[in-house]
N, C-alpha and C positions, 0 to 999 in steps of 0.2 A: 651657468656652466654648460658647456657644450662638449659632448663626448659621445661616440657612437654606442657606448655601452658594451656590456659583456657579450651580448648576442651578435654584435656587429663590429668587432675589432677594438675592444676596450684598449685604451692607451693612456699614457701619462698626460696630465693636464698641462697645456702650454703656460709658460711663465706669465703671460699677459692675463690669462684668466685667474690665476692664483692671486696676482697682485690686485686685480679688480675685485675679487671676492673679499680679500682682506680689507680693502678700502670700503667696500659696501657694508661689511659687518661693522666696521668702525663707525660709519655714518649712522647706521640703524641704532647702534648702541649709544650713540651720542643723544638720541632722542628717547630711547626706551631702556629700562633696567632689565637686562637679560643676564642671568647668572651663567658663568662659564660652563657649568654642567648641563645647560639647556641648549648649547650650540651643538646641533645634531645633524645627521644625514638622514635621508629617506629610509635607509636600511635600519637605522636605529629605531625609527618610529613604526615601520611596517616590514619587519624582516621576512615575513612569508610572501610579500609581494614585491619587494624592492631589493636591489643589490647596490644601488648607487648612494653616494658617489664612489664607493668601492675602495679596494685596498691600495690603489695608486693615489688616492687623494692625500695630500700632505697635512694630516691632522696635527702632527708634531710641530710643523712650521706655523700652522695657524695658531696653536697655543703659544709658541714663542713670540708671535706678533701680538699676544695679549687677548686672544679670543679662543675660548674653549679650554679643555683640560688635556694634559698629557702627563703620564706618570712613568717612572722607571723603577719598577719594583725589584726587590732583591731576587736572586735566582731561587727558583722554587722547584726542586726535583719532586718527582712523584709520578704515580701512574696516570696515564691519560684516560679520561672518561670519554666514552664514545657510545654510539647507538647500540642498543641492546643491553647496556649496563643498567643495574638497578642498585638501590640501597641508599644509605645515609649520605655518601659522597655526592650522589646525584641530587638528593633532596637539598643538600647544602648549596650546591651549584645553582639549582633552579631558584632557591630562595634568594641567593645573592643577586642573580640576574633580575629577579622581580624587584628587589630593593633598589637596584640601579634604574628601574623604570621599564624594563621589558615585560611583555605579557608572556610570562613563563610559569604556568602553574606547577607547584611542587608535588608532582605525582610520584616521584621516586623512580620513574622509568625514563631512561635516556632515549626518547622517541624522536621521530622525524621533526616535529615542531620544536623540540628542545635543540636539536642540531641546527635548525634554521636560525634560531635566536643566537646560538653560540657563533655561528658563521657571521651573522650581522655584527655581533660584538667584535669578532676578530677583524672584520673588514675595517672597522674604525680604530681599534685599539692595539691589535697585534700586527696585522698586515703582512707578516712573513708567513703566516699560517692562517688560512681561512677555509679549513676543511670541515668545520663543525665539530671537531673532536677537541675536548677541553684538556689540553696539556697543562703542565705546571706553570708555564709562562702565562697562559690565558687566565688561569685561576688566580695567579698572583697579581696580575694587572687588575683584575676585577676587584680583588680585596683591597688593593692600594687605592683604587678609585673610590670605593666605599668609604675608606678612612678619610680621604680628602673631602668627600661630600659631607661626612659627619662633622668634620672640623669646621667646614664652612657654614654649617647650619646653626 
């Protein structure tokens, strides 16, 4: 994938690149068993260091092509959790992010590292919001993914 990135004019990925990456993943998966939930971006693996492939990467399209996961959770109203918040809601969020595979200790404090992890999650799964604040849609999508992951296990 070639993109100047967030620091140098991040933009949508050209159609040729997306088609090529779908074909590449299909080729790799024809030789290796890779579960859909393990098709990740750099920001999913290292949210404190990486932002790519970012919120413009077509994860939903990738999943429709048979590679990766995408969920459409029901509407989830509720208060937005953000930096500075504390308590059980934050612990539950951190625990859910850790269950999904992010390095997110359940401290009960919505600190900078938690916001980085939420931002990485949003870049992959929400894409209309990647500010690091866990709104109802962000939390609902995380819960839906965990349910899909548990069903697959």
